[in-house]
Backbone and ligand atoms as CSV (ligand in chain L), in Angstrom:
chain,resi,resn,atom,element,x,y,z
A,1,MET,N,N,0.926,-1.190,0.013
A,1,MET,CA,C,0.168,-0.015,-0.025
A,1,MET,C,C,0.937,1.351,-0.123
A,2,ASN,N,N,0.543,2.209,-0.909
A,2,ASN,CA,C,1.198,3.430,-0.939
A,2,ASN,C,C,0.719,4.622,-0.598
A,3,HIS,N,N,0.448,4.617,0.923
A,3,HIS,CA,C,-0.217,6.023,1.402
A,3,HIS,C,C,0.886,6.903,1.672
A,4,VAL,N,N,0.414,8.207,1.742
A,4,VAL,CA,C,1.445,9.295,2.082
A,4,VAL,C,C,1.026,9.665,3.451
A,5,PHE,N,N,1.692,9.493,4.542
A,5,PHE,CA,C,1.258,9.897,6.067
A,5,PHE,C,C,1.825,11.171,6.438
A,6,LEU,N,N,0.970,12.069,6.894
A,6,LEU,CA,C,1.600,13.281,7.348
A,6,LEU,C,C,1.719,13.373,8.869
A,7,VAL,N,N,2.833,13.298,9.532
A,7,VAL,CA,C,2.977,13.241,11.012
A,7,VAL,C,C,3.588,14.555,11.384
A,8,GLY,N,N,3.483,14.778,12.665
A,8,GLY,CA,C,4.014,16.005,13.374
A,8,GLY,C,C,3.177,16.358,14.522
A,9,PHE,N,N,3.544,17.513,15.198
A,9,PHE,CA,C,2.975,17.798,16.489
A,9,PHE,C,C,1.598,18.427,16.135
A,10,MET,N,N,0.817,18.496,17.220
A,10,MET,CA,C,-0.650,19.139,17.172
A,10,MET,C,C,-0.585,20.583,16.586
A,11,GLY,N,N,-1.152,21.050,15.849
A,11,GLY,CA,C,-1.024,22.413,15.209
A,11,GLY,C,C,-0.006,22.463,14.077
A,12,ALA,N,N,0.518,21.353,13.756
A,12,ALA,CA,C,1.493,21.519,12.533
A,12,ALA,C,C,0.879,21.576,11.190
A,13,GLY,N,N,-0.631,21.374,11.163
A,13,GLY,CA,C,-1.383,21.632,9.993
A,13,GLY,C,C,-1.636,20.236,9.078
A,14,LYS,N,N,-1.449,19.298,9.836
A,14,LYS,CA,C,-1.517,17.953,9.040
A,14,LYS,C,C,-2.861,17.705,8.309
A,15,SER,N,N,-4.014,18.118,9.056
A,15,SER,CA,C,-5.373,17.908,8.473
A,15,SER,C,C,-5.595,18.817,7.167
A,16,THR,N,N,-5.170,20.129,7.440
A,16,THR,CA,C,-5.516,21.092,6.195
A,16,THR,C,C,-4.484,20.709,5.176
A,17,VAL,N,N,-3.335,20.488,5.423
A,17,VAL,CA,C,-2.268,20.140,4.307
A,17,VAL,C,C,-2.709,18.657,3.599
A,18,ALA,N,N,-3.040,17.837,4.494
A,18,ALA,CA,C,-3.474,16.530,3.857
A,18,ALA,C,C,-4.726,16.778,2.732
A,19,ARG,N,N,-5.653,17.624,2.993
A,19,ARG,CA,C,-6.870,17.884,2.275
A,19,ARG,C,C,-6.215,18.417,0.986
A,20,LEU,N,N,-5.407,19.447,1.082
A,20,LEU,CA,C,-4.959,20.305,0.093
A,20,LEU,C,C,-3.985,19.343,-0.956
A,21,VAL,N,N,-3.210,18.428,-0.389
A,21,VAL,CA,C,-2.435,17.615,-1.125
A,21,VAL,C,C,-3.398,16.586,-1.909
A,22,ALA,N,N,-4.324,16.096,-1.204
A,22,ALA,CA,C,-5.326,15.136,-1.674
A,22,ALA,C,C,-6.011,15.646,-2.917
A,23,GLU,N,N,-6.465,17.014,-2.753
A,23,GLU,CA,C,-7.239,17.591,-3.847
A,23,GLU,C,C,-6.139,17.871,-5.005
A,24,LYS,N,N,-4.866,18.117,-4.726
A,24,LYS,CA,C,-3.965,18.462,-5.814
A,24,LYS,C,C,-3.503,17.289,-6.560
A,25,VAL,N,N,-3.488,16.046,-5.923
A,25,VAL,CA,C,-3.148,14.764,-6.609
A,25,VAL,C,C,-4.246,13.904,-6.868
A,26,GLY,N,N,-5.440,14.386,-6.519
A,26,GLY,CA,C,-6.481,13.440,-6.924
A,26,GLY,C,C,-6.666,12.018,-6.122
A,27,ARG,N,N,-6.054,12.084,-4.984
A,27,ARG,CA,C,-6.285,10.866,-4.160
A,27,ARG,C,C,-7.165,11.120,-2.864
A,28,PRO,N,N,-7.787,10.097,-2.462
A,28,PRO,CA,C,-8.593,10.304,-1.193
A,28,PRO,C,C,-7.747,10.785,-0.028
A,29,CYS,N,N,-8.385,11.705,0.859
A,29,CYS,CA,C,-7.885,12.091,2.070
A,29,CYS,C,C,-8.432,11.350,3.266
A,30,VAL,N,N,-7.633,10.994,4.092
A,30,VAL,CA,C,-8.144,10.265,5.199
A,30,VAL,C,C,-7.477,10.921,6.634
A,31,ASP,N,N,-8.268,11.081,7.494
A,31,ASP,CA,C,-7.843,11.696,8.892
A,31,ASP,C,C,-8.012,10.648,9.938
A,32,VAL,N,N,-6.986,10.206,10.556
A,32,VAL,CA,C,-7.216,9.063,11.604
A,32,VAL,C,C,-7.912,9.517,12.662
A,33,ASP,N,N,-7.786,10.791,13.250
A,33,ASP,CA,C,-8.705,11.101,14.285
A,33,ASP,C,C,-10.137,11.039,13.957
A,34,GLU,N,N,-10.332,11.558,12.753
A,34,GLU,CA,C,-11.826,11.637,12.247
A,34,GLU,C,C,-12.361,10.216,12.072
A,35,LEU,N,N,-11.741,9.303,11.624
A,35,LEU,CA,C,-12.105,7.978,11.523
A,35,LEU,C,C,-12.425,7.430,12.847
A,36,ILE,N,N,-11.518,7.500,13.829
A,36,ILE,CA,C,-11.695,7.054,15.346
A,36,ILE,C,C,-13.051,7.606,15.856
A,37,GLU,N,N,-13.297,9.083,15.507
A,37,GLU,CA,C,-14.359,9.547,16.013
A,37,GLU,C,C,-15.826,9.006,15.348
A,38,ALA,N,N,-15.615,8.757,13.845
A,38,ALA,CA,C,-16.747,8.336,13.345
A,38,ALA,C,C,-16.943,6.808,13.692
A,39,ASP,N,N,-16.088,5.830,14.112
A,39,ASP,CA,C,-16.174,4.667,14.504
A,39,ASP,C,C,-16.792,4.488,15.823
A,40,THR,N,N,-16.335,5.388,16.676
A,40,THR,CA,C,-16.736,5.358,18.093
A,40,THR,C,C,-18.098,6.156,18.428
A,41,GLY,N,N,-18.268,7.283,17.441
A,41,GLY,CA,C,-19.450,8.135,17.811
A,41,GLY,C,C,-18.834,9.131,19.010
A,42,HIS,N,N,-17.650,9.249,19.247
A,42,HIS,CA,C,-17.136,10.141,20.286
A,42,HIS,C,C,-16.109,10.953,19.774
A,43,LYS,N,N,-16.141,12.235,20.253
A,43,LYS,CA,C,-14.930,13.183,19.969
A,43,LYS,C,C,-13.580,12.542,20.710
A,44,VAL,N,N,-12.507,13.140,20.200
A,44,VAL,CA,C,-11.305,12.551,20.789
A,44,VAL,C,C,-11.072,12.802,22.211
A,45,ALA,N,N,-11.610,14.091,22.515
A,45,ALA,CA,C,-11.517,14.465,24.066
A,45,ALA,C,C,-12.431,13.508,24.851
A,46,GLU,N,N,-13.575,13.238,24.291
A,46,GLU,CA,C,-14.385,12.353,25.028
A,46,GLU,C,C,-13.782,10.913,25.213
A,47,ILE,N,N,-13.214,10.544,24.234
A,47,ILE,CA,C,-12.431,9.234,24.185
A,47,ILE,C,C,-11.367,9.192,25.224
A,48,PHE,N,N,-10.540,10.309,25.302
A,48,PHE,CA,C,-9.523,10.428,26.621
A,48,PHE,C,C,-10.251,10.404,27.749
A,49,ALA,N,N,-11.319,11.021,27.855
A,49,ALA,CA,C,-11.980,11.095,29.228
A,49,ALA,C,C,-12.739,9.908,29.656
A,50,LEU,N,N,-12.994,8.940,28.527
A,50,LEU,CA,C,-13.803,7.764,28.967
A,50,LEU,C,C,-12.918,6.477,29.129
A,51,ARG,N,N,-11.825,6.530,28.098
A,51,ARG,CA,C,-11.070,5.312,28.092
A,51,ARG,C,C,-9.551,5.638,28.633
A,52,GLY,N,N,-9.127,6.905,28.739
A,52,GLY,CA,C,-7.814,7.179,29.060
A,52,GLY,C,C,-7.023,7.227,27.862
A,53,GLU,N,N,-5.668,7.760,28.041
A,53,GLU,CA,C,-4.949,7.944,26.749
A,53,GLU,C,C,-4.654,6.548,26.267
A,54,GLN,N,N,-4.387,5.491,26.972
A,54,GLN,CA,C,-3.969,4.115,26.395
A,54,GLN,C,C,-5.168,3.645,25.510
A,55,GLY,N,N,-6.394,3.931,26.143
A,55,GLY,CA,C,-7.647,3.390,25.443
A,55,GLY,C,C,-7.583,4.054,24.129
A,56,PHE,N,N,-7.404,5.422,24.003
A,56,PHE,CA,C,-7.273,6.158,22.630
A,56,PHE,C,C,-6.082,5.466,21.789
A,57,ARG,N,N,-5.079,5.266,22.396
A,57,ARG,CA,C,-3.875,4.700,21.644
A,57,ARG,C,C,-4.167,3.327,20.892
A,58,ASP,N,N,-4.999,2.574,21.914
A,58,ASP,CA,C,-5.262,1.309,21.248
A,58,ASP,C,C,-6.279,1.412,19.988
A,59,LEU,N,N,-7.167,2.476,19.875
A,59,LEU,CA,C,-7.974,2.628,18.847
A,59,LEU,C,C,-7.155,3.251,17.705
A,60,GLU,N,N,-6.476,4.045,18.094
A,60,GLU,CA,C,-5.453,4.760,17.031
A,60,GLU,C,C,-4.680,3.715,16.350
A,61,ALA,N,N,-4.004,2.718,17.088
A,61,ALA,CA,C,-3.142,1.766,16.541
A,61,ALA,C,C,-4.137,0.784,15.572
A,62,ALA,N,N,-5.219,0.571,15.982
A,62,ALA,CA,C,-6.220,-0.328,15.146
A,62,ALA,C,C,-6.511,0.274,13.988
A,63,THR,N,N,-6.905,1.509,14.052
A,63,THR,CA,C,-7.367,2.451,12.849
A,63,THR,C,C,-6.185,2.533,11.861
A,64,LEU,N,N,-4.939,2.802,12.353
A,64,LEU,CA,C,-3.815,2.794,11.388
A,64,LEU,C,C,-3.631,1.474,10.701
A,65,GLU,N,N,-3.709,0.475,11.400
A,65,GLU,CA,C,-3.451,-0.833,10.730
A,65,GLU,C,C,-4.636,-1.180,9.722
A,66,SER,N,N,-5.790,-0.750,10.039
A,66,SER,CA,C,-6.991,-0.971,9.097
A,66,SER,C,C,-6.652,-0.210,7.637
A,67,LEU,N,N,-5.774,0.987,7.716
A,67,LEU,CA,C,-5.621,1.655,6.423
A,67,LEU,C,C,-5.002,0.793,5.342
A,68,GLY,N,N,-4.444,-0.396,5.774
A,68,GLY,CA,C,-3.944,-1.459,4.745
A,68,GLY,C,C,-4.870,-1.743,3.800
A,69,GLU,N,N,-6.261,-1.564,4.081
A,69,GLU,CA,C,-7.357,-2.219,3.391
A,69,GLU,C,C,-7.848,-0.976,2.425
A,70,ARG,N,N,-7.253,0.123,2.538
A,70,ARG,CA,C,-7.817,1.263,1.810
A,70,ARG,C,C,-6.877,1.502,0.441
A,71,PRO,N,N,-7.474,2.341,-0.407
A,71,PRO,CA,C,-6.630,2.700,-1.604
A,71,PRO,C,C,-5.663,3.733,-1.212
A,72,ALA,N,N,-4.740,3.833,-1.945
A,72,ALA,CA,C,-3.540,4.850,-1.705
A,72,ALA,C,C,-4.244,6.278,-1.426
A,73,SER,N,N,-3.991,6.600,-0.143
A,73,SER,CA,C,-4.699,7.849,0.231
A,73,SER,C,C,-3.572,8.873,0.936
A,74,ILE,N,N,-3.916,10.192,0.968
A,74,ILE,CA,C,-3.007,11.043,1.823
A,74,ILE,C,C,-3.602,10.984,3.218
A,75,VAL,N,N,-2.812,10.713,4.188
A,75,VAL,CA,C,-3.438,10.486,5.598
A,75,VAL,C,C,-2.882,11.475,6.663
A,76,ALA,N,N,-3.903,12.040,7.192
A,76,ALA,CA,C,-3.391,13.027,8.530
A,76,ALA,C,C,-3.373,12.182,9.744
A,77,CYS,N,N,-2.233,11.968,10.409
A,77,CYS,CA,C,-2.213,11.249,11.427
A,77,CYS,C,C,-2.307,12.171,12.752
A,78,GLY,N,N,-2.728,11.623,13.933
A,78,GLY,CA,C,-2.670,12.312,15.131
A,78,GLY,C,C,-1.277,12.458,15.544
A,79,GLY,N,N,-0.996,13.633,16.238
A,79,GLY,CA,C,0.337,13.918,16.737
A,79,GLY,C,C,0.945,12.897,17.678
A,80,GLY,N,N,0.381,11.946,18.248
A,80,GLY,CA,C,0.890,11.124,19.096
A,80,GLY,C,C,1.017,9.620,18.472
A,81,ILE,N,N,0.749,9.498,17.087
A,81,ILE,CA,C,0.767,8.263,16.546
A,81,ILE,C,C,2.215,7.768,16.408
A,82,VAL,N,N,3.266,8.458,16.602
A,82,VAL,CA,C,4.686,7.851,16.613
A,82,VAL,C,C,5.140,7.288,17.861
A,83,VAL,N,N,4.119,7.442,18.975
A,83,VAL,CA,C,4.740,7.141,20.301
A,83,VAL,C,C,4.812,5.481,20.444
A,84,ARG,N,N,3.913,4.826,19.810
A,84,ARG,CA,C,4.051,3.428,19.916
A,84,ARG,C,C,4.902,2.901,18.801
A,85,PRO,N,N,5.958,2.064,19.044
A,85,PRO,CA,C,6.787,1.488,18.111
A,85,PRO,C,C,6.005,0.752,16.956
A,86,GLU,N,N,4.946,0.114,17.422
A,86,GLU,CA,C,4.188,-0.880,16.312
A,86,GLU,C,C,3.528,0.079,15.397
A,87,ASN,N,N,3.133,1.267,15.736
A,87,ASN,CA,C,2.765,2.310,14.852
A,87,ASN,C,C,3.860,2.743,13.723
A,88,ARG,N,N,4.940,3.042,14.300
A,88,ARG,CA,C,6.217,3.515,13.497
A,88,ARG,C,C,6.332,2.426,12.350
A,89,ALA,N,N,6.354,1.095,12.888
A,89,ALA,CA,C,6.625,0.069,11.865
A,89,ALA,C,C,5.456,-0.004,10.700
A,90,THR,N,N,4.236,0.251,11.371
A,90,THR,CA,C,3.173,0.189,10.287
A,90,THR,C,C,3.157,1.382,9.338
A,91,LEU,N,N,3.559,2.395,9.749
A,91,LEU,CA,C,3.619,3.710,9.015
A,91,LEU,C,C,4.609,3.371,7.779
A,92,HIS,N,N,5.806,2.738,7.994
A,92,HIS,CA,C,6.679,2.431,7.205
A,92,HIS,C,C,6.308,1.264,6.059
A,93,ARG,N,N,5.554,0.371,6.613
A,93,ARG,CA,C,5.173,-0.631,5.965
A,93,ARG,C,C,3.987,-0.278,4.955
A,94,LEU,N,N,3.359,0.699,5.285
A,94,LEU,CA,C,2.076,1.099,4.411
A,94,LEU,C,C,2.423,2.290,3.598
A,95,GLY,N,N,3.448,3.001,3.651
A,95,GLY,CA,C,3.666,4.049,2.703
A,95,GLY,C,C,4.827,4.971,2.998
A,96,LYS,N,N,4.824,6.246,2.652
A,96,LYS,CA,C,5.732,7.108,2.792
A,96,LYS,C,C,5.376,8.116,3.857
A,97,VAL,N,N,6.408,8.636,4.880
A,97,VAL,CA,C,6.021,9.534,5.891
A,97,VAL,C,C,6.674,10.752,5.767
A,98,VAL,N,N,5.871,11.652,5.936
A,98,VAL,CA,C,6.219,13.219,5.772
A,98,VAL,C,C,6.017,14.054,7.205
A,99,TYR,N,N,7.195,14.431,7.659
A,99,TYR,CA,C,7.075,15.200,9.077
A,99,TYR,C,C,7.007,16.660,8.806
A,100,LEU,N,N,5.991,17.147,9.346
A,100,LEU,CA,C,5.536,18.750,9.139
A,100,LEU,C,C,6.113,19.347,10.511
A,101,ARG,N,N,7.054,19.940,10.357
A,101,ARG,CA,C,7.933,20.346,11.540
A,101,ARG,C,C,7.170,21.889,11.930
A,102,VAL,N,N,7.064,22.027,13.224
A,102,VAL,CA,C,6.474,23.291,13.764
A,102,VAL,C,C,7.215,23.610,15.010
A,103,THR,N,N,7.216,24.729,15.496
A,103,THR,CA,C,7.808,25.156,16.886
A,103,THR,C,C,6.481,25.244,17.828
A,104,THR,N,N,6.640,25.092,19.075
A,104,THR,CA,C,5.717,25.075,20.189
A,104,THR,C,C,4.842,26.160,19.949
A,105,GLY,N,N,5.629,27.481,19.922
A,105,GLY,CA,C,4.895,28.823,19.845
A,105,GLY,C,C,3.907,28.891,18.676
A,106,GLU,N,N,4.417,28.352,17.499
A,106,GLU,CA,C,3.358,28.568,16.460
A,106,GLU,C,C,2.471,27.452,16.454
A,107,ALA,N,N,2.768,26.347,17.080
A,107,ALA,CA,C,1.699,25.304,17.188
A,107,ALA,C,C,0.545,25.758,18.113
A,108,LEU,N,N,0.945,26.383,19.309
A,108,LEU,CA,C,0.043,26.838,20.157
A,108,LEU,C,C,-0.807,27.965,19.551
A,109,ALA,N,N,-0.236,28.889,18.798
A,109,ALA,CA,C,-1.102,30.014,18.148
A,109,ALA,C,C,-1.954,29.425,17.197
A,110,ARG,N,N,-1.686,28.380,16.446
A,110,ARG,CA,C,-2.661,27.686,15.558
A,110,ARG,C,C,-3.580,26.945,16.197
A,111,ILE,N,N,-3.320,26.316,17.188
A,111,ILE,CA,C,-4.310,25.516,17.793
A,111,ILE,C,C,-5.586,26.487,18.450
A,112,GLY,N,N,-5.082,27.586,18.992
A,112,GLY,CA,C,-5.974,28.417,19.619
A,112,GLY,C,C,-6.811,27.782,20.881
A,113,ASP,N,N,-7.874,27.196,20.783
A,113,ASP,CA,C,-8.724,26.693,21.824
A,113,ASP,C,C,-8.040,25.310,22.140
A,114,MET,N,N,-7.491,25.097,23.124
A,114,MET,CA,C,-6.837,23.817,23.474
A,114,MET,C,C,-7.640,22.828,24.123
A,115,ARG,N,N,-8.977,23.113,24.350
A,115,ARG,CA,C,-9.833,22.194,24.947
A,115,ARG,C,C,-10.119,20.999,24.103
A,116,SER,N,N,-9.803,21.111,22.822
A,116,SER,CA,C,-10.085,19.899,21.930
A,116,SER,C,C,-8.805,19.093,21.934
A,117,ARG,N,N,-7.729,19.471,22.526
A,117,ARG,CA,C,-6.484,18.781,22.762
A,117,ARG,C,C,-6.363,18.181,24.108
A,118,PRO,N,N,-6.789,16.986,24.460
A,118,PRO,CA,C,-6.789,16.580,25.842
A,118,PRO,C,C,-5.341,16.656,26.492
A,119,LEU,N,N,-4.347,16.639,25.741
A,119,LEU,CA,C,-2.953,16.289,26.495
A,119,LEU,C,C,-2.454,17.923,26.635
A,120,LEU,N,N,-3.224,18.937,26.161
A,120,LEU,CA,C,-2.664,20.195,26.334
A,120,LEU,C,C,-3.756,21.055,27.150
A,121,ALA,N,N,-4.876,20.413,27.234
A,121,ALA,CA,C,-5.986,21.120,28.036
A,121,ALA,C,C,-5.669,21.366,29.429
A,122,GLY,N,N,-6.244,22.504,30.150
A,122,GLY,CA,C,-5.948,22.761,31.503
A,122,GLY,C,C,-4.873,23.653,31.657
A,123,GLU,N,N,-4.564,23.855,32.971
A,123,GLU,CA,C,-3.342,24.841,33.141
A,123,GLU,C,C,-2.124,24.053,32.928
A,124,GLY,N,N,-1.058,24.726,32.594
A,124,GLY,CA,C,0.207,24.171,32.191
A,124,GLY,C,C,0.115,23.546,30.784
A,125,GLY,N,N,-0.763,23.980,29.978
A,125,GLY,CA,C,-0.921,23.281,28.550
A,125,GLY,C,C,0.413,23.660,27.802
A,126,ALA,N,N,0.730,24.880,27.933
A,126,ALA,CA,C,1.814,25.388,27.097
A,126,ALA,C,C,3.200,24.831,27.334
A,127,LEU,N,N,3.357,24.540,28.743
A,127,LEU,CA,C,4.687,23.699,29.276
A,127,LEU,C,C,4.604,22.395,28.760
A,128,ALA,N,N,3.331,21.872,28.932
A,128,ALA,CA,C,3.198,20.338,28.408
A,128,ALA,C,C,3.416,20.236,27.056
A,129,ALA,N,N,3.074,21.280,26.144
A,129,ALA,CA,C,3.374,21.321,24.781
A,129,ALA,C,C,4.956,21.366,24.460
A,130,THR,N,N,5.658,22.085,25.156
A,130,THR,CA,C,7.035,22.265,24.981
A,130,THR,C,C,7.572,20.953,25.321
A,131,ALA,N,N,7.416,20.210,26.480
A,131,ALA,CA,C,7.952,18.926,26.800
A,131,ALA,C,C,7.626,17.871,25.872
A,132,LEU,N,N,6.315,17.898,25.479
A,132,LEU,CA,C,5.899,16.668,24.537
A,132,LEU,C,C,6.612,16.826,23.110
A,133,LEU,N,N,6.664,18.140,22.725
A,133,LEU,CA,C,7.312,18.209,21.241
A,133,LEU,C,C,8.908,17.814,21.395
A,134,GLN,N,N,9.350,18.236,22.589
A,134,GLN,CA,C,10.910,18.029,22.675
A,134,GLN,C,C,11.063,16.530,22.866
A,135,ALA,N,N,10.201,15.786,23.443
A,135,ALA,CA,C,10.312,14.347,23.415
A,135,ALA,C,C,9.881,13.557,22.160
A,136,ARG,N,N,9.049,14.229,21.405
A,136,ARG,CA,C,8.709,13.504,20.197
A,136,ARG,C,C,9.477,13.778,18.903
A,137,ASP,N,N,10.091,14.967,18.935
A,137,ASP,CA,C,10.724,15.289,17.784
A,137,ASP,C,C,11.595,14.397,17.220
A,138,ALA,N,N,12.373,13.561,18.017
A,138,ALA,CA,C,13.182,12.417,17.511
A,138,ALA,C,C,12.502,11.328,16.992
A,139,LEU,N,N,11.368,11.045,17.638
A,139,LEU,CA,C,10.596,10.004,16.866
A,139,LEU,C,C,10.085,10.364,15.591
A,140,TYR,N,N,9.471,11.632,15.467
A,140,TYR,CA,C,9.038,12.200,14.094
A,140,TYR,C,C,10.096,12.108,13.102
A,141,ARG,N,N,11.379,12.458,13.570
A,141,ARG,CA,C,12.558,12.383,12.574
A,141,ARG,C,C,12.992,10.981,12.268
A,142,SER,N,N,12.760,10.105,13.173
A,142,SER,CA,C,13.104,8.761,12.978
A,142,SER,C,C,12.197,7.873,12.068
A,143,VAL,N,N,11.058,8.452,11.826
A,143,VAL,CA,C,10.047,7.762,11.091
A,143,VAL,C,C,9.985,8.426,9.891
A,144,ALA,N,N,10.455,9.703,9.530
A,144,ALA,CA,C,10.147,10.476,8.392
A,144,ALA,C,C,10.934,10.071,7.290
A,145,ASP,N,N,10.398,9.992,5.991
A,145,ASP,CA,C,11.167,9.773,4.732
A,145,ASP,C,C,11.558,11.236,4.303
A,146,VAL,N,N,10.661,12.283,4.595
A,146,VAL,CA,C,10.856,13.637,4.214
A,146,VAL,C,C,10.481,14.568,5.450
A,147,SER,N,N,11.158,15.725,5.585
A,147,SER,CA,C,10.795,16.584,6.656
A,147,SER,C,C,10.573,17.921,6.191
A,148,ILE,N,N,9.595,18.620,6.504
A,148,ILE,CA,C,9.343,19.932,5.869
A,148,ILE,C,C,9.069,20.957,6.938
A,149,ASP,N,N,9.819,22.126,7.010
A,149,ASP,CA,C,9.550,23.039,7.972
A,149,ASP,C,C,8.236,23.880,7.498
A,150,THR,N,N,7.364,24.192,8.504
A,150,THR,CA,C,5.957,24.824,8.222
A,150,THR,C,C,5.918,26.273,8.740
A,151,VAL,N,N,6.955,26.588,9.372
A,151,VAL,CA,C,6.884,27.862,10.229
A,151,VAL,C,C,7.049,29.071,9.230
A,152,GLY,N,N,5.883,29.849,9.528
A,152,GLY,CA,C,5.796,31.136,8.643
A,152,GLY,C,C,5.315,30.701,7.295
A,153,LYS,N,N,4.773,29.532,6.939
A,153,LYS,CA,C,4.480,29.176,5.701
A,153,LYS,C,C,2.753,28.869,5.747
A,154,ASN,N,N,2.029,29.265,4.697
A,154,ASN,CA,C,0.638,28.862,4.703
A,154,ASN,C,C,0.486,27.493,4.345
A,155,ALA,N,N,-0.808,26.977,4.575
A,155,ALA,CA,C,-0.896,25.506,4.165
A,155,ALA,C,C,-0.721,25.106,2.701
A,156,ARG,N,N,-1.061,26.064,1.876
A,156,ARG,CA,C,-1.033,25.845,0.444
A,156,ARG,C,C,0.468,25.723,-0.064
A,157,ALA,N,N,1.330,26.458,0.632
A,157,ALA,CA,C,2.887,26.359,0.315
A,157,ALA,C,C,3.327,25.176,0.876
A,158,VAL,N,N,3.007,24.662,2.032
A,158,VAL,CA,C,3.356,23.416,2.522
A,158,VAL,C,C,2.891,22.367,1.702
A,159,ALA,N,N,1.604,22.321,1.301
A,159,ALA,CA,C,1.143,21.269,0.537
A,159,ALA,C,C,2.077,21.009,-0.793
A,160,ASP,N,N,2.220,22.304,-1.394
A,160,ASP,CA,C,3.044,22.299,-2.625
A,160,ASP,C,C,4.437,21.406,-2.385
A,161,GLU,N,N,5.044,21.988,-1.184
A,161,GLU,CA,C,6.278,21.322,-0.942
A,161,GLU,C,C,6.163,19.715,-0.737
A,162,VAL,N,N,5.148,19.282,-0.106
A,162,VAL,CA,C,4.891,17.775,0.117
A,162,VAL,C,C,4.645,17.266,-1.337
A,163,VAL,N,N,3.980,17.777,-2.067
A,163,VAL,CA,C,3.850,17.181,-3.561
A,163,VAL,C,C,5.017,17.087,-4.166
A,164,ALA,N,N,5.902,18.251,-4.051
A,164,ALA,CA,C,7.174,18.256,-4.792
A,164,ALA,C,C,8.238,17.250,-4.270
A,165,SER,N,N,8.143,17.119,-2.981
A,165,SER,CA,C,9.115,16.416,-2.279
A,165,SER,C,C,9.065,14.926,-2.475
A,166,LEU,N,N,7.732,14.423,-2.682
A,166,LEU,CA,C,7.520,12.983,-2.845
A,166,LEU,C,C,7.366,12.767,-4.283
A,167,SER,N,N,7.318,13.724,-5.185
A,167,SER,CA,C,7.007,13.432,-6.556
A,167,SER,C,C,5.814,12.645,-6.724
A,168,ILE,N,N,4.619,13.059,-5.933
A,168,ILE,CA,C,3.554,12.020,-5.788
A,168,ILE,C,C,2.722,12.100,-7.276
A,169,GLU,N,N,2.567,11.030,-7.811
A,169,GLU,CA,C,1.831,11.089,-9.113
A,169,GLU,C,C,0.405,11.158,-8.967
A,170,GLY,N,N,-0.447,11.206,-9.954
A,170,GLY,CA,C,-1.689,11.504,-10.043
A,170,GLY,C,C,-2.536,10.410,-9.748
A,171,PRO,N,N,-3.934,10.365,-9.956
A,171,PRO,CA,C,-4.805,9.271,-9.299
A,171,PRO,C,C,-4.486,8.044,-9.973
A,172,PHE,N,N,-4.853,7.065,-9.247
A,172,PHE,CA,C,-4.613,5.570,-9.779
A,172,PHE,C,C,-5.854,5.210,-10.710
L,1,LIG,C1,C,-2.625,13.798,19.998
L,1,LIG,C2,C,-2.877,14.683,18.932
L,1,LIG,C3,C,-4.271,14.953,18.424
L,1,LIG,C4,C,-5.083,13.776,18.902
L,1,LIG,C5,C,-5.080,13.429,20.438
L,1,LIG,C6,C,-3.696,13.220,20.759
L,1,LIG,C7,C,-1.275,13.729,20.535
L,1,LIG,O1,O,-4.287,15.074,17.105
L,1,LIG,O2,O,-4.877,12.506,18.180
L,1,LIG,O3,O,-5.535,14.653,21.002
L,1,LIG,O4,O,-1.004,12.912,21.274
L,1,LIG,O5,O,-0.316,14.595,20.034
L,1,LIG,P1,P,-3.760,16.238,16.234
L,1,LIG,O6,O,-2.293,16.166,16.061
L,1,LIG,O7,O,-4.510,16.205,15.080
L,1,LIG,O8,O,-4.158,17.714,17.049
C-alpha cells in the first residue's frame, strides 16, 4: 500500500495540508482522528475522558493498521501516532512518511482553543506542549522519509512542498 502519511505535532497543519495535497493529486484524504471519531461516535477528548490515553492509543493503532485495506490515500495522523513502536513500523510498511515541523509557539497559536487537545487542556498546557514536542521530535524524525519546516508558511505552500518532495503522481 502506498499511502502518504503526514505526521507532526498538534497544530503542525496535518489535516489542512492533507486535504490540499489530496485535492492536488486526486487521491482520497483520510484523517485518523476523524475515522476514530466516526467509528466510536465520540470526540477525541471524550475518548480520552472515557478510556484514558492508552484506550485512545489502542483505537489509534487499530485504525492505522486498518488503512492497509484502503486505496492509496493522503493520511493526516494524530500527533501522538509515533509514540508506539508498532505504529512506526506500520507507517513504514504502508507508505511514505512526511514530518511537518513546527515550533511550540506557532503550534499553540494555530491551535487556539486547547480544549479539543486533551494532552494540552487545562493549566500548564503550554509547558506540556514544549515537553511533548521535545520528547517527540526525535520520533518524528526517525520515522520520516521527508521533513518539511512549516513555520511562517501557509498550508498551500506546505502542500506544494509535500507534493514536490515526494513527486506524488496523479490518481490511480
Ligand atoms: C494527540 C494529537 C491529536 C489527537 C489526540 C492526541 C497527541 O491530534 O490525536 O488529542 O498525542 O499529540 P492532532 O495532532 O491532529 O491535534
